C-alpha positions as CSV (number, residue, x, y, z in Angstrom):
1,M,3.3,-37.2,-9.3
2,I,3.1,-34.2,-10.9
3,Q,3.8,-34.7,-14.6
4,N,3.0,-31.7,-16.6
5,Y,2.7,-27.8,-16.2
6,D,-0.8,-27.8,-16.0
7,Q,-0.6,-30.1,-13.4
8,A,2.0,-28.2,-11.7
9,L,-0.1,-24.7,-11.8
10,S,-3.0,-26.8,-10.8
11,W,-1.6,-28.2,-7.6
12,I,0.2,-24.9,-6.9
13,H,-3.2,-22.6,-7.3
14,S,-4.8,-25.3,-5.0
15,R,-2.9,-24.1,-2.1
16,L,-4.6,-21.1,-2.2
17,R,-7.6,-22.8,-0.1
18,L,-4.7,-22.4,2.9
19,G,-5.2,-18.4,2.6
20,I,-2.2,-16.4,4.0
21,K,-0.2,-17.8,6.8
22,P,2.3,-15.4,8.3
23,G,5.6,-16.9,9.6
24,L,8.9,-18.3,8.7
25,A,8.6,-22.0,10.3
26,R,7.7,-23.6,7.7
27,M,9.8,-21.7,5.1
28,E,12.6,-22.6,7.4
29,W,11.8,-26.5,7.7
30,M,11.8,-26.0,3.8
31,M,14.9,-24.6,3.3
32,E,16.9,-27.1,5.7
33,R,15.7,-29.9,3.4
34,L,16.9,-28.2,0.7
35,D,20.4,-27.6,1.9
36,H,20.1,-24.0,2.3
37,P,19.8,-22.6,-1.1
38,E,18.7,-19.1,0.6
39,K,22.1,-18.9,1.5
40,K,24.0,-19.9,-1.6
41,I,22.2,-16.6,-3.3
42,K,23.7,-13.0,-3.5
43,A,20.5,-11.3,-2.7
44,I,18.6,-8.0,-2.7
45,H,15.5,-7.5,-0.7
46,I,13.1,-4.8,-1.5
47,G,9.9,-4.5,0.7
48,G,6.9,-1.6,0.8
49,T,3.5,-0.7,0.2
50,N,4.4,0.6,-3.7
51,G,7.4,0.9,-6.0
52,K,8.6,-3.0,-5.1
53,G,8.4,-4.1,-9.0
54,S,9.6,-0.9,-10.5
55,T,12.6,-0.6,-8.4
56,V,13.7,-4.3,-9.0
57,S,13.5,-3.6,-12.8
58,Y,15.5,-0.6,-12.1
59,I,18.3,-2.8,-10.7
60,R,18.1,-5.3,-12.6
61,N,18.1,-3.6,-16.0
62,I,21.1,-1.7,-14.7
63,L,23.2,-4.8,-13.4
64,Q,22.3,-6.3,-17.2
65,E,23.7,-3.4,-18.8
66,A,26.6,-4.4,-16.8
67,G,26.7,-8.5,-17.8
68,Y,25.3,-9.5,-15.0
69,T,23.4,-12.5,-14.5
70,V,20.2,-11.7,-13.2
71,G,17.1,-13.6,-11.0
72,T,14.4,-11.7,-9.9
73,F,11.1,-13.1,-7.7
74,T,8.3,-10.9,-8.2
75,S,4.6,-11.1,-7.2
76,P,1.9,-11.1,-9.1
77,Y,2.3,-11.9,-12.4
78,I,0.7,-9.8,-15.4
79,E,1.0,-12.1,-18.6
80,S,2.1,-15.5,-17.4
81,F,2.7,-17.4,-13.8
82,N,6.8,-18.2,-14.6
83,E,7.4,-14.6,-14.5
84,R,7.2,-14.5,-11.1
85,I,10.7,-16.6,-11.0
86,S,12.5,-15.0,-14.3
87,V,16.7,-14.7,-15.0
88,N,17.6,-11.3,-16.8
89,G,14.0,-10.6,-17.6
90,T,13.2,-14.1,-19.3
91,P,10.6,-16.4,-17.1
92,I,11.8,-19.9,-16.8
93,D,10.2,-22.4,-18.9
94,D,7.2,-24.6,-18.4
95,K,9.8,-27.6,-17.7
96,E,11.5,-26.1,-15.1
97,I,8.3,-25.2,-13.2
98,V,7.2,-28.9,-13.3
99,S,10.6,-29.8,-12.1
100,L,10.9,-27.7,-9.4
101,L,7.5,-28.3,-8.3
102,Q,9.0,-32.3,-8.3
103,V,11.5,-31.5,-5.8
104,V,9.1,-29.1,-3.5
105,K,6.0,-30.5,-3.4
106,P,7.2,-33.8,-1.6
107,L,8.3,-31.8,0.8
108,A,5.0,-29.9,1.0
109,D,3.0,-33.1,1.7
110,E,5.6,-34.1,4.3
111,L,5.1,-30.7,5.9
112,E,1.5,-31.3,6.3
113,Q,1.3,-34.1,7.9
114,T,3.4,-32.3,10.9
115,E,2.5,-30.1,13.5
116,L,3.5,-27.0,11.6
117,G,0.6,-27.7,8.6
118,G,1.4,-27.4,5.1
119,P,2.8,-24.6,3.0
120,T,1.0,-21.5,1.4
121,E,0.7,-21.2,-2.0
122,F,3.2,-18.3,-1.7
123,E,5.4,-20.3,0.3
124,V,5.5,-23.1,-2.0
125,I,6.5,-20.6,-5.4
126,T,9.6,-18.6,-2.9
127,A,10.5,-22.5,-2.0
128,M,10.6,-23.1,-5.9
129,A,12.4,-20.2,-6.4
130,L,15.1,-20.2,-3.8
131,Y,16.1,-23.3,-4.8
132,Y,16.2,-22.8,-8.8
133,F,18.4,-19.3,-7.9
134,G,20.5,-21.7,-4.9
135,T,21.3,-24.4,-7.5
136,N,22.0,-21.9,-10.4
137,P,25.6,-20.8,-10.3
138,E,25.5,-19.0,-13.3
139,I,23.1,-16.4,-11.5
140,D,25.1,-13.7,-10.0
141,F,22.7,-11.5,-8.4
142,V,19.0,-12.0,-7.1
143,I,16.3,-9.6,-6.5
144,M,13.9,-10.8,-3.9
145,E,10.8,-8.9,-3.6
146,V,8.5,-9.3,-0.6
147,G,5.5,-10.8,-0.8
148,L,3.5,-9.4,2.3
149,G,4.6,-7.0,5.1
150,G,8.0,-8.2,5.5
151,R,8.8,-9.6,9.1
152,L,6.8,-12.8,8.5
153,D,6.7,-12.9,5.0
154,S,8.4,-16.2,3.9
155,T,10.9,-14.5,1.7
156,N,12.7,-12.8,5.2
157,V,14.5,-16.3,5.1
158,I,17.2,-14.8,3.3
159,T,20.3,-12.9,4.3
160,P,20.7,-10.4,1.9
161,L,23.7,-7.9,0.9
162,L,21.2,-5.0,1.5
163,S,17.3,-4.2,2.1
164,I,15.2,-1.7,0.2
165,I,12.0,-0.4,1.9
166,T,10.1,1.8,-1.0
167,S,7.3,3.4,0.4
168,I,4.7,2.9,3.2
169,G,0.9,3.0,2.8
170,Y,-2.5,1.7,4.1
171,D,-2.6,-1.7,2.6
172,H,-3.3,-5.1,4.2
173,M,-4.2,-3.8,7.5
174,S,-6.3,-6.4,9.0
175,I,-2.4,-8.5,8.9
176,L,0.0,-5.4,9.4
177,G,-1.7,-3.1,11.4
178,N,-3.9,0.1,11.5
179,S,-1.4,2.6,11.7
180,I,1.7,3.8,9.8
181,K,4.0,2.8,12.6
182,E,2.5,-0.9,12.7
183,I,2.7,-1.3,9.2
184,T,6.3,0.2,9.3
185,S,7.4,-1.9,12.1
186,E,6.2,-5.3,10.1
187,K,8.0,-4.0,6.8
188,A,11.1,-3.1,8.5
189,G,11.1,-6.8,9.8
190,I,13.4,-7.5,6.5
191,I,16.4,-5.2,8.0
192,K,19.1,-7.9,8.8
193,E,22.0,-6.9,10.9
194,Q,24.9,-4.8,9.9
195,R,23.7,-4.9,6.2
196,A,22.6,-1.6,4.8
197,I,19.0,-0.3,4.7
198,I,17.6,2.4,2.0
199,S,14.0,3.9,2.5
200,G,12.5,6.0,0.4
201,V,9.5,6.5,3.1
202,T,8.0,10.0,3.7
203,Q,6.4,9.9,6.5
204,K,8.1,10.9,10.1
205,E,6.7,8.2,11.9
206,A,7.5,5.5,8.9
207,I,11.3,7.0,9.1
208,E,12.0,7.0,12.7
209,V,10.7,3.0,13.1
210,I,13.3,2.2,10.1
211,K,15.9,4.4,11.7
212,N,15.5,3.3,15.1
213,K,15.4,-0.3,13.6
214,A,18.8,-0.1,11.5
215,N,20.6,2.3,15.0
216,R,19.3,-1.0,17.1
217,I,21.4,-3.9,15.2
218,G,24.1,-1.8,13.5
219,S,22.5,-1.7,9.9
220,P,23.7,1.2,7.8
221,Y,21.0,3.8,7.1
222,Y,20.6,5.3,4.0
223,Q,16.8,7.6,3.7
224,L,16.0,9.6,0.6
225,E,16.3,13.2,0.6
226,H,18.6,13.2,3.7
227,D,21.7,11.1,2.6
228,F,20.8,10.9,-1.0
229,F,18.7,13.5,-3.4
230,I,16.8,14.1,-6.3
231,L,17.4,17.2,-8.2
232,N,17.2,19.0,-11.3
233,H,13.6,16.9,-12.2
234,Q,12.2,18.1,-15.2
235,P,9.3,16.0,-17.0
236,I,9.9,15.2,-20.8
237,E,7.9,13.6,-23.6
238,S,9.2,10.5,-23.6
239,G,9.3,10.2,-19.7
240,E,11.4,11.8,-16.8
241,S,15.0,13.9,-16.6
242,F,16.4,14.2,-13.7
243,S,20.2,13.9,-11.2
244,I,21.2,12.4,-8.5
245,R,23.5,12.9,-5.4
246,T,24.8,10.1,-3.2
247,P,27.3,10.2,-0.6
248,M,29.8,8.9,-2.7
249,D,28.9,10.4,-6.5
250,M,26.9,12.4,-8.7
251,Y,24.8,11.4,-11.5
252,K,23.7,13.8,-13.7
253,D,21.3,14.2,-16.6
254,L,19.5,10.8,-16.4
255,T,16.6,10.1,-18.3
256,L,13.6,7.4,-17.5
257,S,11.2,6.0,-20.1
258,M,8.3,5.1,-17.3
259,K,6.5,8.3,-16.1
260,G,5.8,9.8,-12.8
261,T,7.4,11.7,-9.8
262,H,7.3,7.9,-8.1
263,Q,9.3,6.5,-10.6
264,I,12.4,9.1,-10.0
265,R,11.8,7.9,-6.2
266,N,12.0,4.2,-7.1
267,A,15.2,4.6,-9.7
268,S,16.9,6.6,-6.9
269,L,16.5,4.0,-4.2
270,A,18.1,1.3,-7.1
271,I,20.9,4.1,-7.9
272,M,21.7,4.1,-4.3
273,A,21.8,0.2,-4.0
274,I,24.0,0.0,-7.0
275,T,26.1,2.5,-5.3
276,L,26.7,0.8,-2.2
277,L,27.1,-2.5,-3.6
278,Q,30.0,-0.9,-5.8
279,E,31.3,0.6,-2.5
280,Q,31.7,-3.0,-1.0
281,F,33.5,-4.2,-4.3
282,L,30.5,-6.4,-5.2
283,L,30.6,-5.5,-8.1
284,E,31.6,-2.7,-11.3
285,I,29.2,-0.4,-13.3
286,N,29.9,2.5,-14.9
287,Y,28.1,5.6,-15.4
288,K,27.1,5.0,-19.1
289,E,25.8,1.2,-18.1
290,L,24.1,3.0,-15.2
291,R,22.4,5.5,-17.3
292,E,21.6,3.0,-20.0
293,G,20.1,0.4,-17.8
294,L,17.6,3.2,-16.2
295,Q,16.4,4.1,-19.8
296,K,15.6,0.7,-20.9
297,T,13.6,-0.2,-18.1
298,K,10.0,-0.6,-18.5
299,W,7.7,-2.5,-16.0
300,I,3.9,-3.7,-17.8
301,G,0.8,-2.8,-16.3
302,R,2.9,0.4,-14.6
303,F,1.6,3.3,-16.6
304,E,1.7,1.4,-19.6
305,Q,0.5,2.7,-23.1
306,V,-1.0,-0.2,-24.4
307,L,-2.8,1.6,-27.7
308,S,-1.9,4.8,-29.4
309,Q,-5.4,5.7,-31.2
310,P,-6.8,6.0,-29.2
311,Q,-4.7,6.6,-26.3
312,V,-4.7,3.9,-23.7
313,I,-2.8,3.4,-21.0
314,L,-3.0,0.7,-17.9
315,D,-1.9,1.3,-14.6
316,G,-2.2,-1.2,-11.4
317,A,-3.0,1.5,-9.4
318,H,-4.7,-0.9,-6.5
319,N,-4.2,1.2,-3.1
320,P,-4.7,5.2,-2.4
321,E,-1.0,5.5,-2.6
322,G,-1.2,4.3,-5.7
323,V,-4.1,6.3,-7.2
324,T,-1.8,9.1,-5.7
325,S,1.3,8.4,-7.8
326,L,-1.0,7.9,-10.9
327,I,-3.2,11.0,-11.1
328,D,0.5,13.0,-10.2
329,T,1.6,11.3,-13.5
330,L,-1.8,12.4,-15.3
331,K,-1.7,16.1,-14.3
332,T,2.3,16.2,-15.2
333,H,1.8,14.5,-18.8
334,Y,-1.5,14.6,-19.5
335,N,-3.0,18.0,-18.1
336,E,-4.3,19.2,-21.8
337,K,-6.2,16.2,-22.3
338,K,-9.5,14.7,-21.1
339,V,-8.9,11.9,-19.1
340,H,-11.8,8.9,-19.3
341,I,-11.2,6.6,-16.5
342,I,-11.9,3.0,-16.2
343,F,-12.1,1.5,-12.7
344,C,-11.9,-2.3,-11.1
345,A,-10.6,-2.6,-7.3
346,M,-10.8,-5.8,-4.6
347,K,-13.6,-4.8,-2.0
348,D,-11.3,-5.4,0.6
349,K,-9.3,-1.9,-0.5
350,K,-10.2,1.9,0.8
351,L,-12.7,2.3,-2.2
352,D,-14.1,5.5,-1.1
353,T,-10.9,7.2,-0.8
354,M,-9.4,6.3,-4.2
355,I,-12.9,7.2,-6.4
356,S,-13.1,10.0,-4.9
357,Q,-9.5,10.3,-6.0
358,L,-10.4,9.5,-9.5
359,E,-13.4,11.5,-9.4
360,N,-11.3,14.7,-9.1
361,V,-9.3,14.1,-12.3
362,A,-12.0,11.9,-14.5
363,D,-13.8,13.7,-17.3
364,T,-15.7,10.1,-17.1
365,L,-15.4,7.5,-14.7
366,T,-16.6,3.6,-15.6
367,F,-17.2,1.0,-12.9
368,T,-16.6,-2.4,-13.9
369,S,-15.9,-6.0,-12.5
370,F,-14.4,-9.2,-13.6
371,D,-14.3,-13.0,-12.2
372,F,-12.0,-12.8,-9.1
373,P,-13.4,-13.9,-5.9
374,R,-12.1,-10.5,-3.7
375,A,-13.1,-8.3,-6.7
376,A,-15.7,-5.5,-6.1
377,S,-18.8,-5.3,-8.4
378,S,-19.3,-2.6,-10.4
379,N,-22.4,-1.4,-8.4
380,E,-20.5,-1.7,-5.0
381,L,-17.8,0.6,-6.6
382,Y,-20.8,3.2,-7.9
383,E,-21.9,3.3,-4.1
384,N,-18.9,4.4,-2.9
385,S,-18.9,7.3,-5.5
386,S,-19.8,10.8,-4.6
387,K,-20.6,11.7,-8.2
388,K,-23.3,9.5,-9.2
389,E,-24.7,11.4,-11.7
390,A,-21.1,11.4,-13.7
391,N,-20.3,7.9,-13.3
392,F,-21.0,4.7,-15.6
393,I,-21.4,1.0,-14.3
394,V,-20.5,-1.3,-17.2
395,E,-20.7,-4.7,-15.2
396,N,-19.1,-6.6,-18.5
397,W,-15.2,-5.1,-18.4
398,K,-14.7,-6.5,-22.1
399,E,-17.9,-4.3,-23.1
400,A,-16.6,-1.1,-20.9
401,I,-13.7,-1.2,-22.7
402,D,-14.2,-2.2,-26.1
403,S,-17.6,0.7,-25.9
404,K,-15.1,3.4,-24.2
405,I,-12.3,2.5,-26.6
406,S,-14.9,3.2,-29.7
407,E,-16.2,6.1,-28.7
408,L,-12.7,7.7,-28.4
409,L,-11.1,6.2,-31.6
410,H,-11.2,9.7,-33.2
411,E,-10.6,11.9,-30.1
412,K,-7.2,13.6,-30.2
413,D,-7.4,14.9,-26.9
414,A,-8.3,11.9,-25.0
415,V,-6.9,9.2,-23.2
416,L,-8.7,6.3,-21.4
417,V,-6.8,5.2,-18.4
418,I,-7.8,2.0,-17.4
419,T,-6.9,1.4,-13.8
420,G,-7.5,-0.8,-10.1
421,S,-6.3,-4.2,-9.4
422,L,-3.5,-5.8,-10.6
423,Y,-5.0,-9.1,-11.6
424,F,-7.6,-6.9,-13.3
425,I,-4.8,-5.6,-15.4
426,S,-3.4,-8.6,-16.3
427,E,-6.8,-9.9,-17.7
428,V,-7.3,-6.7,-19.2
429,R,-3.2,-6.2,-20.7
430,N,-4.0,-9.8,-22.8
431,Y,-7.3,-9.1,-23.9
432,L,-6.1,-5.4,-25.8
433,L,-3.0,-6.9,-26.8
434,Q,-4.6,-10.0,-28.4
435,N,-7.2,-7.9,-30.1
436,N,-4.6,-5.0,-31.5
437,K,-3.1,-8.2,-33.4
């Protein structure tokens, strides 16, 4: 029996050996045994390639500002495992993790003996989250972030108030498909009958897939830049300024503390979701609460400045679309600065594409690696570069960072961007913040 937090984490992580097993049968089996906690929550379901975490955070902060209690389920974590299951932005504590696992583990053990097989790590964590939220009457709303895809993702056992698809890009192609149409079809699996779907996707073929699915099952469909619009966007020193027009209202002179055009798109999806929920009389939020909720939103590891001298920014740009957003933000807000980049990524990503993008904006580009099963070595990254004479290899990531920070310590016109895998960013963030203290 699980007795303490370390034992709980060890057992949960041991489920990684089962890998990814798409399908809902194991989740449905556990939900039935747990008396269907997924049916006891008011949920918002968020899928997409990039932007899920930020969109979750914008919605959460707006709801919190209006006095609601909000549960969130997100992945991966940056600071601690517990943050995957949070209430009002605060991770549940170690004792709650242990208590939840004491409920779910016996079911996992029993399920292991059936023809369905044992649940994966992500299925276990999803079941823990749903049980926690479904048995906590103080929680007004739950925002669930899809783990991978949508149609067969373990979070798709919920029937949400509405769903959001933030963006579509080429990621997890071995599971989701090789074309935008195939990937979108999987992600559109979270659209539920007669429940609104909000979309921020940009590709015509992706829009068509989502629109057709929504029409087929009678789901109201709202597409960014077709049904609601971003207006008057201006980059400002502290972030972004903009307005949003929805079919129901106009929100003027909004500001974000998170930088990047992509963050305005994420925020607009959150505003549209809040607007629809108000139209359905499911909540009450005024303009001041919405504005302040947006302004207060931060999302660690996403274009986050962690040091000021030298200026060090962390960004979990782990796929080509994420790198594109990073570069756009750098060009908008740091065009006058020399940009130094340290990069580390997983070997199953589009490394040549990502590196080529970074080479076009970096004054220096350093490749490094870290201790993680799927991490590419610094040499593998270097071999995917086209400007080898201008790039550097430092296998030990701590040495790479310490050396670059020392080099840039007195350069006021320089910015150091550390980017790539979110797992890498998690380790880097902890290291830098501990050293800074």
